[in-house]
N, C-alpha and C positions, 0 to 999 in steps of 0.2 A: 871530192871531200878526202883531204889526207888523214884527219883524225875529228872526232866528235867528243865533246865533253858534256856529259847529261848530269843533272840533278834529280834524283829519284826518291820516292817515299813510298811508305806502305799505307795506303787509305783503307780505313775500316769497312767501307762500302764497295771499293772497285780494287782491292788488292794492290800490288807493286805496280806503279806507274812512274814514268818520266813525267816532270813537271817544268823543266827547263833544260835547254842545250845550246851550246855554242859550237859553230862549225865554220869551215872556210868554203867560199864559193866565189865564182867569177860571173855569176848570172845575176844580173840586176833586179830581176823579176822577184827574187827572194828577199829584196829589202822592202817590197810593198805589199807583197800578198799576205793575207791573214793566216794565221795559224789554224788547222783543223783538229778541233778537240771535241769528240763525240761525249765525253762525260763532262758535266758542269756541277762541280762542287767545290767548295772553299779550299778543300785540302789538295785537289788534283789540278788548281790553277796557280800562276805564279804572276807574271806580268800583264795578263789578258791577251786574247787571242789577235787583236788587231796591233799590238805593239811589237816592233822589232827594233832591237838595239844594234847599232851598226859602227863599226871601225874599220879604217882601211890602211893597208901597207901596199903602197903601189897599186897594182891590178888586183890584189887579193882583198876580198872582202870577208870581214868576221861578222857573222850574224848571230845575235843571241835571242832566242824566241821560245815559245811554248813547245814547238813540234817542228820536225824537218819535212820540208815539203817534197818528201822523197818516199813513195811506199816501202821500198825494199829497205832503206836505212831506218825508217821507223819502225818497221818489224825488228831489225836488229837491235835499236834501242829499247824497245819495250821487252825484249829477251834478256837484254842486258839488266835491265831494272828486276825482272823477276828473279833472275838467278843471283844477282848481287845481293839480294835481300833475303832469299829463302834458302839457297843451297851452296852457292860459292862464298861462303862466309868464314872468317876467323873463328876458331874456338870459343873466343871470349865474346863473339857477336860485335866487336869492333876491331877495326884494323883493315890492312890491305891485302888484296888476293889477286893474282894475276892467273887468268885461265885462258886457254886457246881454243878456236874452232875452226877447222878447215873449211867449213861451208860458208861461214859468216863473216868471221873476222876475230881478232884478240881483244881482250879486254882487260884493263886494270881497274880493280874497284876497291873503294875503300867505305866500309860500312861503319854508321855510329848512331847512337841513340840520343834522343832529346827527350827530357823529361816534359809530361804533358798531364796536368790533372784530369783532363776530360777523355783520355784514351784508356784502352784496355792495358791494364798493368802498369798505368801511369807513366808510361814510356812509348815513345814513337820510333820508327826504325826508318832511318835515311841512308842513302848512300850516293856517292860522287863516282861516276864512271868515265874511264877514257877509252873510247873505241878505236882501233886502227886496224889496217891491212898488213902493216909491217911489223912481223913479229920482233924481228932483231932490234929494230928501232925503239919500239915499246919497252922491251927489255932495257935498252941503253939507257933510257931517259926515266925509267921507274924510280929510282931513287930522289931524283929532283921533283917529279910529280908528286909521289907520296908525302914528300915534306909539305909541300903547298896545301894538299889536300887534308892533311892532318891538322895544319893551321886553320884551315876554314872549319873543320869540325869541332875543333877546340874552342873557336871564338862563338860559334852557335850554341854549343853547350853551356859556356858561361852566360850568354845571354838569356837563354831557356831556363837555366837554373834560377835566375832573379826572379823571372816571370812565375815559376813554380812556386818558389818559397813565399812569394806575396800572395798567390792565389790560396796556398795551403794555410797560410796564417788568418785567412778569412773564413775558410771552411775546409776542413781536412777531408778531401776526399776518400782517403784511406778509411777513416773512421766511419764515413757515411756509409761506404760501401758493406763495411762489416756489420754496423748495425741494421741496414735495411735489406740487405741482400739482393738489391736491384741497383741496375743502372743502363740507363739509354745512352748507348755511345753517339748513335747519330754520324753525322758526316765529321770527317776529320777537319781540324782547323788549319788555317793557312800557315805558312813558314813565320809571315810578319806577325801573326797573332801569338806565336810561342816564343818568340825571341825579343819583344820590348817594346817600351813605351815611345812617345814621340819625343822630339829635341827638348821641347820646354820642360816635360817631365823628368827627363834625365837630368837636366840642370838642376831642378829641384831637389830630386833625389841626391846629389852630389853636394849640395849645400847643407843639405840635412844631416849630413855624415858627420859625427862627433870626433872624427879624426881628420877632418877638413883643415888644411893649411892654405895659405898662399901658393905654395910650390905645387901641392896637389890641385889646386884650382886651376892653376896655369896649364898644367899638364892635361887636365880634363878637357878644358876649353879648346887648347890647341888640338886634340884629337877630334873633338867635335866639329871644328873648324874645317879640318881634311875630310871629314865624313861628308859634311852637307856642302862642301864644295863639289865633291864627287856626285852628289844627289843634284845639285844645281846644274851640272854639267850634262847629267843624263836626261833631266827634263829638257833642256835647250835642244840637245841633238834630237829628242822625241818630236818637239815642236818643229824642227828645221826639216827632218826627214819625213814626218807624217802630216802634222798639222792638224789631225783629227782630234777634236776635243774630248771625246768619249775616250778614246785610247789614252789621252794624257791624263785624263781624270783617274781611270783605272790605274795606270802606272804610278800617279801620285799615292793612291791607296796602298800598293805594293812596297812603295819605297817609305811608307809611315808618315808621309806629309799629311798633317790634319788640318783643319781649318784655321787653327791658331798659328801655325807655322807659315802660312801663305804669305804674310808680310816679309818674315825673314828670307824665305825662299826667293821672292821678287828682288829684294836687295841683293841678295847674290848674284842673281842673273843679270841685274842692271849693271852692278860694280865689277864683277870678275869674270862674268861670261859674255860680254858684249863683243 
């Protein structure tokens, strides 16, 4: 494994943990075996333990899944999750940091916050980490990686802010906590719960916008077309490589595909992904 990219979060119940990772491999076994995850809660899961997203470049296989099937690498990834969210952080709690370890490897991390009405402090901590053994290579590509990591963080923050404002308009959690002095935090919510509604709901929200024009609607629909073409391709790959109905159902939940979206997704699969 030349490099590993991980997505990590801070769980109210289980602390800092990686929830998703992408790595390179030449072992076909990695494409079919399930992820090993001892912790079962909404916040600490992503695409489901049985789902593996695969892309290929010649003999190299890129696997995206909940965990790495290698105990040593798993330990390194969990340590990176812990350090990227607790101690190896920017003074503003957001931004990139590079740190080195002679025993395990070197890490580029980018920490950011997402608003969450049900979390402690009304915010959740997340990080994107890149793990490598080659220190000089990591330093040379840090500017490019950092730019893309920041784009991902900003997009997630924009989506989370919309959900946060909508939930606050229904019931202000800050006022409720000040009034009662109590709050049961419970399990952390999953990323999909924090960052947005389904496809049809997003179209409805856009059409209700008083600033909506033909140009704005056209741009909005084009962006949704690209997004849902990607979702349809992902589901097709999962069906081709796995075929397990339970795993595909879990993947659809993670991707935000609800029952009312099934007709549209099936149309995309038939027309553009066959």
